[in-house]
N, C-alpha and C positions, 0 to 999 in steps of 0.2 A: 115714708116715700108714698105719693098720693099712687090712686089705683088706677092700672092702664085702661081701664074701660069705661070708666064713670068719672076721673080724676078727683075723687073724695079723699082727702087727706088720711085717715084713720082705717087702720088694716090691723090682724091679729096673727101673730104667725103660731102657726099649726105644726110646723115640724122644720128641725134644722138636721145638718149634717155637714161635719167636714168632707173636702173635696179637694183634689189634687196636692196628696201629701199632706193636708194639713193646711197648705197654703190660703186655700179659699173656704166660707161657708155658704149650704146651699139654704135658702132658707123658704119655706112653703109658707104662701099670707093668706088670709083671707079677710075681702072688702066687706067691711061693716056698714058701707052703703048698700052696694049692690049684692053683694053676695056671690061674688064672683071669684074664684081663687088664680093666684099667679105665683112665680118663684121671683126669688131676689136670688143675686152672688155678690156675696161682700168677702173684699181682701184688701189686704194691704198695700196701699197705692206704691208703687215703683217708680219715679222718677231718674231722667236721665237727662244730664245737663249738657249739652254739646258747646264744642269751641266757641261760640258763636253768644252765649249765654242762655240759649234758647232751650227751656227744659219738655221733656214731651216725655208719656207715659213707656216703661218700658215694654219691651214689644218680642217676644219669642219669633213669632215671623219673621222681622227685621232680622234676627239674627239669623235665621235660617237662610234668608234670601242672600246676605251678605255672604256665608258661608258657602253656600250651593254654587255660585260664581266659582268659588277657588278649587270646587270636588270637579269642576266639569269637565268630563273624563275619566273620571277614574271609579275603583268601584267602589261608590260611596250610596246608601238608599235611605228613604225619606224614613225611614223609620231611624236611620244611626241620626241622621241629621235634626228631627225631632227631640233624640237622646239628650243630643250635646247642645241643645237650648236648654232644656231642661235644668243640666247640669250649669251650663253658664249663668244661670239666674238663681239655681243656689245657692252658688259661690258670691254675684251681687248680694244677694238680701240677706249671706250670712254677716254682710259689714254692720248690718243692722241702722243703715243709712235709708232717711228716705228718700234721698237724693244721691244720684253718683253720678262722677264725671265721664265724659262718651269713652275715654280710654281705659276705666278701668274695666269696662265692657271689654273691650277688643283684648284686654289681658287677660281678661276669665276664658277667652275666648281660643287662646292660643294653648293655654296646655291641653285641653279634650281632642282637639283639633289635631297638634302632634302625636297622639297618642291612635287616634282613627287615622291619618294617610299621611306620611311626609312629604309626598308632594303637595298635597293642599295647603298643608300648613306652609310649605316654602311660600307658598303664591301667595296666599294670604299674610304672610308675614313681610312680602317684600315690598306689600304696599302698605301695610300699617305700619312698620318701622321705616319707610321712604327709603328704601335700597336703593345706592343711587350707582353701583357699580357692580361689575362682575365679584371684586371683592368681597362686597358684602355678603352675595349668594355665597361665595366658597368657605367663607366663616362661620356662618348661619349652619351649610352641610358640616364642617367640621364638627362644631358641636351633637348635630345629630349622631355622626358617626361614634364621638366619645360618649355618648349616652345610651348607644346600640337600637339607635330609632330608624337607623338607614343602613341598607348592606355598604360595606364599603367600598364594594366593584360596582356600586350603580352609576356614578359618573360615569368611569372609565368606558361600562358597557353602553352607557350611553354616547360615548363618543365616537364609538368602535362599530356603530352600530350601523352607518351608512355602507363602513366597509366588510362589515360581513354578512351584509345582502349580497353582493357582488362576488360570484363562485371562481377560484382560479381559472388562470385560461391555458396554462403553460404546459397542462397534463393532454389537451384535449386534441384531438384529429385535429388539423386544417379546417376538414371540412365542418367541422362543429364548432370552430371558434364564431364570438361574436362580428359580424361584418366590419366592424370597427376596427378588429385587428388583424386584417390579411387584405393584401390589394385587391382590389375591384378591375372588371377589363376598363372600365373607363379610367381608371387615374393612373394604370400599365399606360393606355393610351397618352394621356397626356403628360407623363413622365417622359416616354418616350420622344415626344415632341416639344419638348421644352427647349431645345434648342434653334427649333426650326420658327424662329419669331416671324421671321419674313411670309409666313401665311397665315398669320394671324389677321383675323377680319375684324377691322374698326369701321363705324361709320362715317360714310364720309361726309365732310362741310355741304350744305345747298350750294350749289353756285347760282 
């Protein structure tokens, strides 16, 4: 590698150490031309092949970006997302292949995300697996229930959420009931005059 300062092609390694749990090697180098020192990072390249056939380097940041959208509004922190991305990379690299199809990266995301947050998992899975109907969601929720990853009452609570927000009114005094549940003076007046249609005022046509 050329020196970033003087572009000399020869350098000497003065120190090497593993970083990122052995995924990379950091080397400290000394330029043989100008004598200045610089650091290089050596790692095995992992490429992701998209459906279009285009290949690009694996990126933890892209994994985090995709999962973050699914976790919007959920109690999931940045540290948890970073750990998930690390788990995904470890899983993909374990295959030993220099190139992996993008769908394998998606599959590697599903497992850790399912353990992290079931709602975020459903959101991500619905896009990744192209859910086309409510039945697809119900089938996936059933699998989550069987595995114990989601409470059996979760969907029932969600469907009854709106009902639980409205307090019962049958036991409230008439004065404390919501306005919509007791007749108002204006409504009583209109109901009393319902039969007196001859008094109804309508705009007259211009002569």
